[in-house]
N, C-alpha and C positions, 0 to 999 in steps of 0.2 A: 503636556500633551505630546503624543507621538505623531510625527508626520511621516507619510509614506511617499515615496517617489511617484510622480505622475508620469504616465506613459506619454510619450511624444509621438507625433505622426511618423510611422515607420514605412509609409508608402505601401501598406498592405502586406508587408513581409510578416510571416508568422515566426516570431521569435522562439516559439515553443518547438520548432523543428530542430533546434540545436540541443534538444533534450534527448538523452539516450532512451527514455521510456516512451517515445513517440514512434509509432509505426509509419515510416515515410510513405509507402504506397497508399495507405489509408488516408493520410493527411493530404497527399497529392490529389486524391479523389474528392477532396472537400469535406472529409470526415474529421472528427476530433483526433482519432488515432492514438489516444492514450492507451498504453499497455498495462494490464493488471499483471504485475511482475510475478506473483506467486502462481498464476494459472496460465499466463500467456495470452489471455483473452484481450481483444481489442475493442475499444469504444467505437461504435458505428454511428453515434449521434453526429449531427452537423458540427462543423468547426465552430468554436466559440459559443457552444450551446449553454443554456442556463441549466442549473441543477446538476445532479450527479450523472456520472457516465453510465452508458448502456453497453455493458460488455457482452460480446458475442464471440463465437469460436473464431480463431485465427484462420485466415484463408491461405 
């Protein structure tokens, strides 16, 4: 059986902000901010959303 590390309380810090594929201004605005690297589109869904990303034009 494979065990996966469990997340601990990070005090609300978004660890994904340390990822180069996250748009920091979008993330600071409470959005997911994931960047679709081939197109440069940014996910505008709320942070920590369920399901796939909703990519829109970069602003």
